[in-house]
N, CA, C, O and the ligand as a Tripos MOL2 file, in Angstrom:
@<TRIPOS>MOLECULE
protein
  229   227    58     0     0
PROTEIN
NO_CHARGES

@<TRIPOS>ATOM
      1 N          67.0470 -111.5980  -13.5330 N.3       1 MET1
      2 CA         68.2190 -112.1660  -14.2050 C.3       1 MET1
      3 C          69.4110 -112.1960  -13.2570 C.2       1 MET1
      4 O          70.2720 -113.0680  -13.3800 O.2       1 MET1
      5 N          69.4730 -111.2880  -12.3430 N.am      2 GLY2
      6 CA         70.5460 -111.2820  -11.3750 C.3       2 GLY2
      7 C          71.8780 -110.8290  -11.9300 C.2       2 GLY2
      8 O          72.9290 -111.3010  -11.4950 O.2       2 GLY2
      9 N          71.8410 -109.9130  -12.8910 N.am      3 MET3
     10 CA         73.1030 -109.3890  -13.4040 C.3       3 MET3
     11 C          73.7530 -108.4840  -12.3600 C.2       3 MET3
     12 O          73.0740 -107.8540  -11.5490 O.2       3 MET3
     13 N          75.0720 -108.4370  -12.4000 N.am      4 ALA4
     14 CA         75.8030 -107.5900  -11.4630 C.3       4 ALA4
     15 C          76.1400 -106.2650  -12.1250 C.2       4 ALA4
     16 O          76.4990 -106.2090  -13.3010 O.2       4 ALA4
     17 N          76.0180 -105.2200  -11.3550 N.am      5 CYS5
     18 CA         76.3800 -103.8970  -11.8380 C.3       5 CYS5
     19 C          77.8430 -103.8880  -12.2690 C.2       5 CYS5
     20 O          78.7120 -104.3800  -11.5480 O.2       5 CYS5
     21 N          78.1100 -103.3310  -13.4400 N.am      6 ALA6
     22 CA         79.4790 -103.2960  -13.9520 C.3       6 ALA6
     23 C          80.3510 -102.3510  -13.1350 C.2       6 ALA6
     24 O          81.5790 -102.4220  -13.1900 O.2       6 ALA6
     25 N          79.7200 -101.4810  -12.3900 N.am      7 TYR7
     26 CA         80.4960 -100.5150  -11.6220 C.3       7 TYR7
     27 C          80.7030 -100.9590  -10.1780 C.2       7 TYR7
     28 O          81.8340 -101.0040   -9.6950 O.2       7 TYR7
     29 N          79.6200 -101.2840   -9.4940 N.am      8 CYS8
     30 CA         79.7430 -101.5770   -8.0670 C.3       8 CYS8
     31 C          79.4520 -103.0340   -7.7360 C.2       8 CYS8
     32 O          79.5470 -103.4420   -6.5780 O.2       8 CYS8
     33 N          79.0970 -103.8220   -8.7500 N.am      9 ALA9
     34 CA         78.9060 -105.2630   -8.5990 C.3       9 ALA9
     35 C          77.6870 -105.6390   -7.7670 C.2       9 ALA9
     36 O          77.5420 -106.7990   -7.3800 O.2       9 ALA9
     37 N          76.8150 -104.6860   -7.4890 N.am     10 SER10
     38 CA         75.5700 -105.0230   -6.8160 C.3      10 SER10
     39 C          74.6210 -105.7170   -7.7900 C.2      10 SER10
     40 O          74.7730 -105.6220   -9.0080 O.2      10 SER10
     41 N          73.6590 -106.4020   -7.2370 N.am     11 ASP11
     42 CA         72.6440 -107.0220   -8.0770 C.3      11 ASP11
     43 C          71.7460 -105.9160   -8.6200 C.2      11 ASP11
     44 O          71.0220 -105.2630   -7.8670 O.2      11 ASP11
     45 N          71.8010 -105.7160   -9.9200 N.am     12 VAL12
     46 CA         71.0640 -104.5980  -10.5080 C.3      12 VAL12
     47 C          69.5580 -104.7320  -10.3570 C.2      12 VAL12
     48 O          68.8330 -103.7370  -10.4000 O.2      12 VAL12
     49 N          69.0920 -105.9480  -10.1830 N.am     13 ASP13
     50 CA         67.6510 -106.1430  -10.0680 C.3      13 ASP13
     51 C          67.0780 -105.5660   -8.7770 C.2      13 ASP13
     52 O          65.8630 -105.4530   -8.6160 O.2      13 ASP13
     53 N          67.9670 -105.2060   -7.8680 N.am     14 ARG14
     54 CA         67.5030 -104.5850   -6.6330 C.3      14 ARG14
     55 C          67.2420 -103.1030   -6.8270 C.2      14 ARG14
     56 O          66.6830 -102.4400   -5.9530 O.2      14 ARG14
     57 N          67.6440 -102.5970   -7.9610 N.am     15 HIS15
     58 CA         67.5780 -101.1530   -8.1780 C.3      15 HIS15
     59 C          66.7340 -100.8860   -9.4140 C.2      15 HIS15
     60 O          65.7830 -101.6150   -9.6960 O.2      15 HIS15
     61 N          67.0820  -99.8560  -10.1370 N.am     16 GLU16
     62 CA         66.4250  -99.5910  -11.4100 C.3      16 GLU16
     63 C          67.4730  -99.7780  -12.4790 C.2      16 GLU16
     64 O          68.1300  -98.8190  -12.8830 O.2      16 GLU16
     65 N          67.6350 -100.9960  -12.9410 N.am     17 PRO17
     66 CA         68.7650 -101.3160  -13.8070 C.3      17 PRO17
     67 C          68.7720 -100.5460  -15.1150 C.2      17 PRO17
     68 O          67.7360 -100.2450  -15.7080 O.2      17 PRO17
     69 N          69.9930 -100.2420  -15.5320 N.am     18 VAL18
     70 CA         70.2130  -99.5840  -16.8080 C.3      18 VAL18
     71 C          71.1230 -100.5090  -17.6000 C.2      18 VAL18
     72 O          72.1710 -100.9270  -17.1080 O.2      18 VAL18
     73 N          70.7280 -100.8260  -18.8130 N.am     19 TYR19
     74 CA         71.5400 -101.7120  -19.6350 C.3      19 TYR19
     75 C          72.1420 -100.9270  -20.7890 C.2      19 TYR19
     76 O          71.4710 -100.1430  -21.4600 O.2      19 TYR19
     77 N          73.4180 -101.1620  -20.9920 N.am     20 VAL20
     78 CA         74.1420 -100.4260  -22.0270 C.3      20 VAL20
     79 C          74.9510 -101.4100  -22.8490 C.2      20 VAL20
     80 O          75.5400 -102.3440  -22.3050 O.2      20 VAL20
     81 N          74.9820 -101.2090  -24.1220 N.am     21 THR21
     82 CA         75.8640 -101.9910  -24.9640 C.3      21 THR21
     83 C          76.8500 -101.0540  -25.6410 C.2      21 THR21
     84 O          76.4640 -100.0680  -26.2680 O.2      21 THR21
     85 N          78.1270 -101.3780  -25.5030 N.am     22 GLU22
     86 CA         79.1510 -100.5270  -26.0900 C.3      22 GLU22
     87 C          79.2800 -100.7780  -27.5790 C.2      22 GLU22
     88 O          79.6040  -99.8780  -28.3540 O.2      22 GLU22
     89 N          79.0240 -102.0040  -27.9610 N.am     23 ASN23
     90 CA         79.1820 -102.3930  -29.3580 C.3      23 ASN23
     91 C          77.8540 -102.9470  -29.8640 C.2      23 ASN23
     92 O          77.3790 -103.9680  -29.3670 O.2      23 ASN23
     93 N          77.2580 -102.2850  -30.8400 N.am     24 PRO24
     94 CA         75.9420 -102.7110  -31.3330 C.3      24 PRO24
     95 C          75.9180 -104.1450  -31.8300 C.2      24 PRO24
     96 O          74.8610 -104.7750  -31.8670 O.2      24 PRO24
     97 N          77.0690 -104.6610  -32.2100 N.am     25 THR25
     98 CA         77.1100 -106.0220  -32.7300 C.3      25 THR25
     99 C          77.4150 -107.0420  -31.6330 C.2      25 THR25
    100 O          77.4040 -108.2490  -31.8720 O.2      25 THR25
    101 N          77.6820 -106.5490  -30.4480 N.am     26 ALA26
    102 CA         78.0100 -107.4550  -29.3460 C.3      26 ALA26
    103 C          76.7440 -107.9280  -28.6590 C.2      26 ALA26
    104 O          75.7840 -107.1730  -28.5050 O.2      26 ALA26
    105 N          76.7560 -109.1580  -28.2570 N.am     27 ALA27
    106 CA         75.6040 -109.7010  -27.5590 C.3      27 ALA27
    107 C          75.6220 -109.2850  -26.0900 C.2      27 ALA27
    108 O          74.5870 -109.2720  -25.4230 O.2      27 ALA27
    109 N          76.7870 -108.9550  -25.6090 N.am     28 GLU28
    110 CA         76.9020 -108.6490  -24.1900 C.3      28 GLU28
    111 C          76.4890 -107.2130  -23.8960 C.2      28 GLU28
    112 O          76.7540 -106.2900  -24.6670 O.2      28 GLU28
    113 N          75.8450 -107.0640  -22.7740 N.am     29 HIS29
    114 CA         75.4550 -105.7500  -22.3130 C.3      29 HIS29
    115 C          76.0520 -105.5130  -20.9350 C.2      29 HIS29
    116 O          76.1820 -106.4280  -20.1210 O.2      29 HIS29
    117 N          76.4030 -104.2820  -20.7060 N.am     30 GLU30
    118 CA         76.8020 -103.8980  -19.3610 C.3      30 GLU30
    119 C          75.5320 -103.5330  -18.6100 C.2      30 GLU30
    120 O          74.6220 -102.9170  -19.1650 O.2      30 GLU30
    121 N          75.4820 -103.9140  -17.3610 N.am     31 ALA31
    122 CA         74.3340 -103.5640  -16.5380 C.3      31 ALA31
    123 C          74.7770 -102.6770  -15.3830 C.2      31 ALA31
    124 O          75.8540 -102.8550  -14.8130 O.2      31 ALA31
    125 N          73.9360 -101.7400  -15.0610 N.am     32 PHE32
    126 CA         74.2450 -100.8140  -13.9700 C.3      32 PHE32
    127 C          73.0170 -100.6750  -13.0930 C.2      32 PHE32
    128 O          71.8890 -100.8190  -13.5640 O.2      32 PHE32
    129 N          73.2370 -100.3950  -11.8140 N.am     33 CYS33
    130 CA         72.1220 -100.2160  -10.8790 C.3      33 CYS33
    131 C          71.1930  -99.1140  -11.3560 C.2      33 CYS33
    132 O          69.9700  -99.2360  -11.3070 O.2      33 CYS33
    133 N          71.8020  -98.0470  -11.8140 N.am     34 ASN34
    134 CA         71.0610  -96.8430  -12.1510 C.3      34 ASN34
    135 C          72.0030  -95.9180  -12.9210 C.2      34 ASN34
    136 O          73.1450  -96.2770  -13.2110 O.2      34 ASN34
    137 N          71.5220  -94.7550  -13.2370 N.am     35 TYR35
    138 CA         72.3390  -93.8450  -14.0360 C.3      35 TYR35
    139 C          73.5320  -93.2990  -13.2520 C.2      35 TYR35
    140 O          74.5330  -92.8910  -13.8410 O.2      35 TYR35
    141 N          73.4220  -93.2940  -11.9440 N.am     36 ALA36
    142 CA         74.5490  -92.8330  -11.1310 C.3      36 ALA36
    143 C          75.7440  -93.7590  -11.3300 C.2      36 ALA36
    144 O          76.8670  -93.2990  -11.5350 O.2      36 ALA36
    145 N          75.4970  -95.0680  -11.2680 N.am     37 CYS37
    146 CA         76.5810  -96.0260  -11.4820 C.3      37 CYS37
    147 C          77.0680  -95.9520  -12.9250 C.2      37 CYS37
    148 O          78.2660  -96.0700  -13.1830 O.2      37 CYS37
    149 N          76.1580  -95.7600  -13.8520 N.am     38 LEU38
    150 CA         76.5510  -95.6550  -15.2510 C.3      38 LEU38
    151 C          77.4780  -94.4650  -15.4710 C.2      38 LEU38
    152 O          78.5280  -94.5960  -16.1000 O.2      38 LEU38
    153 N          77.0870  -93.3140  -14.9550 N.am     39 SER39
    154 CA         77.8980  -92.1240  -15.1630 C.3      39 SER39
    155 C          79.2270  -92.2380  -14.4290 C.2      39 SER39
    156 O          80.2480  -91.7540  -14.9170 O.2      39 SER39
    157 N          79.2220  -92.8670  -13.2700 N.am     40 ALA40
    158 CA         80.4680  -93.0510  -12.5270 C.3      40 ALA40
    159 C          81.3950  -94.0030  -13.2820 C.2      40 ALA40
    160 O          82.6090  -93.8030  -13.3320 O.2      40 ALA40
    161 N          80.8070  -95.0260  -13.8580 N.am     41 TYR41
    162 CA         81.5910  -95.9900  -14.6270 C.3      41 TYR41
    163 C          82.2300  -95.3140  -15.8450 C.2      41 TYR41
    164 O          83.4010  -95.5370  -16.1500 O.2      41 TYR41
    165 N          81.4480  -94.4960  -16.5230 N.am     42 ILE42
    166 CA         81.9660  -93.7820  -17.6880 C.3      42 ILE42
    167 C          83.1000  -92.8520  -17.2740 C.2      42 ILE42
    168 O          84.1330  -92.7920  -17.9410 O.2      42 ILE42
    169 N          82.9120  -92.1350  -16.1870 N.am     43 ALA43
    170 CA         83.9350  -91.2070  -15.7200 C.3      43 ALA43
    171 C          85.2120  -91.9600  -15.3670 C.2      43 ALA43
    172 O          86.3130  -91.5220  -15.7000 O.2      43 ALA43
    173 N          85.0570  -93.0940  -14.6920 N.am     44 ASP44
    174 CA         86.2320  -93.8600  -14.2800 C.3      44 ASP44
    175 C          86.9710  -94.4510  -15.4720 C.2      44 ASP44
    176 O          88.1910  -94.6090  -15.4480 O.2      44 ASP44
    177 N          86.2240  -94.7700  -16.4970 N.am     45 ASN45
    178 CA         86.8270  -95.4520  -17.6380 C.3      45 ASN45
    179 C          87.0220  -94.5400  -18.8380 C.2      45 ASN45
    180 O          87.5040  -94.9720  -19.8850 O.2      45 ASN45
    181 N          86.6520  -93.2950  -18.6840 N.am     46 GLN46
    182 CA         86.8150  -92.3200  -19.7580 C.3      46 GLN46
    183 C          86.1300  -92.7980  -21.0360 C.2      46 GLN46
    184 O          86.6440  -92.6390  -22.1430 O.2      46 GLN46
    185 N          84.9820  -93.3730  -20.8450 N.am     47 LEU47
    186 CA         84.2380  -93.8900  -21.9830 C.3      47 LEU47
    187 C          83.2250  -92.8520  -22.4500 C.2      47 LEU47
    188 O          82.8030  -91.9740  -21.6970 O.2      47 LEU47
    189 N          82.8620  -92.9830  -23.6890 N.am     48 THR48
    190 CA         81.7920  -92.1580  -24.2060 C.3      48 THR48
    191 C          80.7860  -93.0580  -24.8960 C.2      48 THR48
    192 O          80.9340  -93.4030  -26.0690 O.2      48 THR48
    193 N          79.7710  -93.4250  -24.1530 N.am     49 PHE49
    194 CA         78.7140  -94.1970  -24.7770 C.3      49 PHE49
    195 C          78.0250  -93.3090  -25.7970 C.2      49 PHE49
    196 O          77.8130  -92.1190  -25.5640 O.2      49 PHE49
    197 N          77.6890  -93.8880  -26.9000 N.am     50 GLY50
    198 CA         77.1080  -93.0750  -27.9540 C.3      50 GLY50
    199 C          78.1470  -92.7080  -28.9940 C.2      50 GLY50
    200 O          77.8440  -92.0190  -29.9680 O.2      50 GLY50
    201 N          79.3860  -93.1730  -28.7870 N.am     51 ALA51
    202 CA         80.4330  -92.9110  -29.7630 C.3      51 ALA51
    203 C          80.1710  -93.6480  -31.0760 C.2      51 ALA51
    204 O          80.8620  -93.4410  -32.0740 O.2      51 ALA51
    205 N          79.1640  -94.5040  -31.0500 N.am     52 ALA52
    206 CA         78.8060  -95.2190  -32.2660 C.3      52 ALA52
    207 C          78.1750  -94.2920  -33.2980 C.2      52 ALA52
    208 O          78.0490  -94.6430  -34.4710 O.2      52 ALA52
    209 N          77.7830  -93.1140  -32.8490 N.am     53 CYS53
    210 CA         77.1940  -92.1490  -33.7670 C.3      53 CYS53
    211 C          78.3030  -91.4650  -34.5720 C.2      53 CYS53
    212 O          78.4740  -90.2470  -34.5080 O.2      53 CYS53
    213 N          79.0290  -92.2460  -35.3060 N.am     54 GLU54
    214 CA         80.1350  -91.7300  -36.0860 C.3      54 GLU54
    215 C          79.6460  -91.2570  -37.4500 C.2      54 GLU54
    216 O          78.5880  -91.6610  -37.9320 O.2      54 GLU54
    217 N          80.4310  -90.4090  -38.0370 N.am     55 TRP55
    218 CA         80.1500  -90.0210  -39.4120 C.3      55 TRP55
    219 C          80.2560  -91.2730  -40.2770 C.2      55 TRP55
    220 O          81.2760  -91.9630  -40.2850 O.2      55 TRP55
    221 N          79.1930  -91.5410  -40.9910 N.am     56 ASN56
    222 CA         79.1400  -92.7840  -41.7530 C.3      56 ASN56
    223 C          78.5230  -92.5140  -43.1120 C.2      56 ASN56
    224 O          77.3400  -92.7840  -43.3220 O.2      56 ASN56
    225 N          79.3040  -91.9890  -44.0260 N.am     57 PRO57
    226 CA         78.7890  -91.5620  -45.3310 C.3      57 PRO57
    227 C          78.2350  -92.7250  -46.1680 C.2      57 PRO57
    228 O          77.7690  -92.5130  -47.2880 O.2      57 PRO57
    229 ZN         75.9740 -100.1000   -9.2230 Zn       58 ZN58
@<TRIPOS>BOND
     1     1     2 1
     2     2     3 1
     3     3     4 2
     4     3     5 am
     5     5     6 1
     6     6     7 1
     7     7     8 2
     8     7     9 am
     9     9    10 1
    10    10    11 1
    11    11    12 2
    12    11    13 am
    13    13    14 1
    14    14    15 1
    15    15    16 2
    16    15    17 am
    17    17    18 1
    18    18    19 1
    19    19    20 2
    20    19    21 am
    21    21    22 1
    22    22    23 1
    23    23    24 2
    24    23    25 am
    25    25    26 1
    26    26    27 1
    27    27    28 2
    28    27    29 am
    29    29    30 1
    30    30    31 1
    31    31    32 2
    32    31    33 am
    33    33    34 1
    34    34    35 1
    35    35    36 2
    36    35    37 am
    37    37    38 1
    38    38    39 1
    39    39    40 2
    40    39    41 am
    41    41    42 1
    42    42    43 1
    43    43    44 2
    44    43    45 am
    45    45    46 1
    46    46    47 1
    47    47    48 2
    48    47    49 am
    49    49    50 1
    50    50    51 1
    51    51    52 2
    52    51    53 am
    53    53    54 1
    54    54    55 1
    55    55    56 2
    56    55    57 am
    57    57    58 1
    58    58    59 1
    59    59    60 2
    60    59    61 am
    61    61    62 1
    62    62    63 1
    63    63    64 2
    64    63    65 am
    65    65    66 1
    66    66    67 1
    67    67    68 2
    68    67    69 am
    69    69    70 1
    70    70    71 1
    71    71    72 2
    72    71    73 am
    73    73    74 1
    74    74    75 1
    75    75    76 2
    76    75    77 am
    77    77    78 1
    78    78    79 1
    79    79    80 2
    80    79    81 am
    81    81    82 1
    82    82    83 1
    83    83    84 2
    84    83    85 am
    85    85    86 1
    86    86    87 1
    87    87    88 2
    88    87    89 am
    89    89    90 1
    90    90    91 1
    91    91    92 2
    92    91    93 am
    93    93    94 1
    94    94    95 1
    95    95    96 2
    96    95    97 am
    97    97    98 1
    98    98    99 1
    99    99   100 2
   100    99   101 am
   101   101   102 1
   102   102   103 1
   103   103   104 2
   104   103   105 am
   105   105   106 1
   106   106   107 1
   107   107   108 2
   108   107   109 am
   109   109   110 1
   110   110   111 1
   111   111   112 2
   112   111   113 am
   113   113   114 1
   114   114   115 1
   115   115   116 2
   116   115   117 am
   117   117   118 1
   118   118   119 1
   119   119   120 2
   120   119   121 am
   121   121   122 1
   122   122   123 1
   123   123   124 2
   124   123   125 am
   125   125   126 1
   126   126   127 1
   127   127   128 2
   128   127   129 am
   129   129   130 1
   130   130   131 1
   131   131   132 2
   132   131   133 am
   133   133   134 1
   134   134   135 1
   135   135   136 2
   136   135   137 am
   137   137   138 1
   138   138   139 1
   139   139   140 2
   140   139   141 am
   141   141   142 1
   142   142   143 1
   143   143   144 2
   144   143   145 am
   145   145   146 1
   146   146   147 1
   147   147   148 2
   148   147   149 am
   149   149   150 1
   150   150   151 1
   151   151   152 2
   152   151   153 am
   153   153   154 1
   154   154   155 1
   155   155   156 2
   156   155   157 am
   157   157   158 1
   158   158   159 1
   159   159   160 2
   160   159   161 am
   161   161   162 1
   162   162   163 1
   163   163   164 2
   164   163   165 am
   165   165   166 1
   166   166   167 1
   167   167   168 2
   168   167   169 am
   169   169   170 1
   170   170   171 1
   171   171   172 2
   172   171   173 am
   173   173   174 1
   174   174   175 1
   175   175   176 2
   176   175   177 am
   177   177   178 1
   178   178   179 1
   179   179   180 2
   180   179   181 am
   181   181   182 1
   182   182   183 1
   183   183   184 2
   184   183   185 am
   185   185   186 1
   186   186   187 1
   187   187   188 2
   188   187   189 am
   189   189   190 1
   190   190   191 1
   191   191   192 2
   192   191   193 am
   193   193   194 1
   194   194   195 1
   195   195   196 2
   196   195   197 am
   197   197   198 1
   198   198   199 1
   199   199   200 2
   200   199   201 am
   201   201   202 1
   202   202   203 1
   203   203   204 2
   204   203   205 am
   205   205   206 1
   206   206   207 1
   207   207   208 2
   208   207   209 am
   209   209   210 1
   210   210   211 1
   211   211   212 2
   212   211   213 am
   213   213   214 1
   214   214   215 1
   215   215   216 2
   216   215   217 am
   217   217   218 1
   218   218   219 1
   219   219   220 2
   220   219   221 am
   221   221   222 1
   222   222   223 1
   223   223   224 2
   224   223   225 am
   225   225   226 1
   226   226   227 1
   227   227   228 2
@<TRIPOS>SUBSTRUCTURE
     1 MET1         2 RESIDUE 1 A MET
     2 GLY2         6 RESIDUE 1 A GLY
     3 MET3        10 RESIDUE 1 A MET
     4 ALA4        14 RESIDUE 1 A ALA
     5 CYS5        18 RESIDUE 1 A CYS
     6 ALA6        22 RESIDUE 1 A ALA
     7 TYR7        26 RESIDUE 1 A TYR
     8 CYS8        30 RESIDUE 1 A CYS
     9 ALA9        34 RESIDUE 1 A ALA
    10 SER10       38 RESIDUE 1 A SER
    11 ASP11       42 RESIDUE 1 A ASP
    12 VAL12       46 RESIDUE 1 A VAL
    13 ASP13       50 RESIDUE 1 A ASP
    14 ARG14       54 RESIDUE 1 A ARG
    15 HIS15       58 RESIDUE 1 A HIS
    16 GLU16       62 RESIDUE 1 A GLU
    17 PRO17       66 RESIDUE 1 A PRO
    18 VAL18       70 RESIDUE 1 A VAL
    19 TYR19       74 RESIDUE 1 A TYR
    20 VAL20       78 RESIDUE 1 A VAL
    21 THR21       82 RESIDUE 1 A THR
    22 GLU22       86 RESIDUE 1 A GLU
    23 ASN23       90 RESIDUE 1 A ASN
    24 PRO24       94 RESIDUE 1 A PRO
    25 THR25       98 RESIDUE 1 A THR
    26 ALA26      102 RESIDUE 1 A ALA
    27 ALA27      106 RESIDUE 1 A ALA
    28 GLU28      110 RESIDUE 1 A GLU
    29 HIS29      114 RESIDUE 1 A HIS
    30 GLU30      118 RESIDUE 1 A GLU
    31 ALA31      122 RESIDUE 1 A ALA
    32 PHE32      126 RESIDUE 1 A PHE
    33 CYS33      130 RESIDUE 1 A CYS
    34 ASN34      134 RESIDUE 1 A ASN
    35 TYR35      138 RESIDUE 1 A TYR
    36 ALA36      142 RESIDUE 1 A ALA
    37 CYS37      146 RESIDUE 1 A CYS
    38 LEU38      150 RESIDUE 1 A LEU
    39 SER39      154 RESIDUE 1 A SER
    40 ALA40      158 RESIDUE 1 A ALA
    41 TYR41      162 RESIDUE 1 A TYR
    42 ILE42      166 RESIDUE 1 A ILE
    43 ALA43      170 RESIDUE 1 A ALA
    44 ASP44      174 RESIDUE 1 A ASP
    45 ASN45      178 RESIDUE 1 A ASN
    46 GLN46      182 RESIDUE 1 A GLN
    47 LEU47      186 RESIDUE 1 A LEU
    48 THR48      190 RESIDUE 1 A THR
    49 PHE49      194 RESIDUE 1 A PHE
    50 GLY50      198 RESIDUE 1 A GLY
    51 ALA51      202 RESIDUE 1 A ALA
    52 ALA52      206 RESIDUE 1 A ALA
    53 CYS53      210 RESIDUE 1 A CYS
    54 GLU54      214 RESIDUE 1 A GLU
    55 TRP55      218 RESIDUE 1 A TRP
    56 ASN56      222 RESIDUE 1 A ASN
    57 PRO57      226 RESIDUE 1 A PRO
    58 ZN58       229 GROUP 0 **** ****
């Protein structure tokens, strides 16, 4: 597919791509080379993937 890593902009297909969606209803996914780029991206952006696990009575 040739997606670019959201963190370092490398072609993720050259690595072991990790795809993440921040919003379950969004069609767009963030792509990362690997978990290292993913974790670095989260740290840089102070994001918490998995925040969708909210209390939902
Ligand atoms: Zn990367």
